[in-house]
N, C-alpha and C positions, 0 to 999 in steps of 0.2 A: 828878289823883289825888284820891280822896275822903279826907277826914280822919275821925277817929272820930265827931265830932258829925254829919257828913253821913251816915255809915253808919248811925248810930243813928236819925237822922231818917227815912231811907229805910225802915228796918225798922218803925219806928213807923207810918209812913204806910201801908205794906203791911198792917200789922195793922188799921189803921183801915178800909181798904177791905174786909178780911175781916169785920170787925164789921158793916159796912153790909150785906153780902150775907147773913150769918148772921141778922141781925135780920129782914130782909125774907123770907128763905126759911123761917124758923121761926115767923114771926108774933110775934116778941118785940119789939113796937113800942116799948116803953120803952127798949130797948137803943139805939135810934136817938138817944136823948138823949146818949149817949156818942160819937156820930159827928158831930152837927151842933151849931153854935152856936145859941143860942136865937133869934137874929135872922137865921138862914140863909134864903136864897132857893133854891127848888128848882123846876126846870122839866122836867116829863115830857111836854110837849106833842108832842114828836116821835113818841111812841108812843101818842098819843091820850089822854094823862092831863092833869093840871092843872099849873098853875104857881102858886106862892104862897109864903107863909111856911112855915117849918118846921112850925109847929103845924097849919096848914091841910093840908099835904101828909101829915103823919103821920096825922091823922084820916082822910084820904081813903084812904091805903094800908090802914089797918085795916078800912075799910069794903069796899073793892073787891077786894083781893087774895085774901081767903078764898074767892072764887069758884073759884079754882084749888086743887085738892086737894093738889097738890105743886108746889113751885117750886124751881128750882136755878140760882142765878147762878154763872157761872164767870168769874173775872177773869183775863185774860191779861196780856200785857206792859203795863207802865205806864211812861209817860214822866213823870218827876218833875223839876221845875225848882225848886230851892231858892233862896230869896232872903231870908236872915235868918230872921225869924219868920213868913214867908209862903211859900207854895209853890203852884205850879200842877201839876195832875196830869191827864194824859189816860190813862184806863185802858180797854183793850179789854174788852168784855163779850159773853158768850153767855148767853142767858136762856131755857131751855126751861121751860114750865109746862104742867101737865096739868089739864084739867077733866074732870069725869065727867058725862055727859048723863043725862037721865031714864031712858034705856034701859040705863044702866050702862056704856055704851061710853066709853072714854077717848079724849080728843081732845088732841093735842099742839099747842100754840102755841109758837113759838120766834122769838126776835129776837136780833139782834146789833148792836153798835155801839160807841159810845165814851161814857164818863162823863167830863165835864169838871168837875173840882173846883177851887175856889179855897179853899185851906186856910190856917189861921192857927194859930200855936202859942199855946196857952192854958196857964194854970197846971195844968190837968188833962191836958195833952197836945195833940196835933194834933186839930183839929176842922175840919169843912167848913163854910164860910160861904156857899158857892155851889156848886150842883150843876146842871149842864145835861146832859141826855141827848141824844145824837145818834144817830139811827137809821141803820144801814147796810143792813139787810135784815130781812125777816120771812118766816116760813113757817108 
């Protein structure tokens, strides 16, 4: 049975995952500062992206993702394992993105998979210090 702190942690972690998707989907790159620790490592190589420090990946996202006119991450079920002030999370994701060609035609790219987060409790709340993306499919 979960106690009140565990329930609170799980809700805060769910909110953190939502903040991540909202930042990426809306292009609010500075909001990512409330998701990741400054020393976080992020690996998007499974979907053709980069891996690196939070600062490197944040700059890369801001440069690359605006190619897509619209983005929408959907986070499904999440497996959360709490261990004091640390947690591991595996969150299912679906990510459709729309690009618009020179001819005005919209093209849909979609992928799905799993986000593997290593989280830590900080004075400002839960933050991700490690994110690895695992690809399950593309369309």
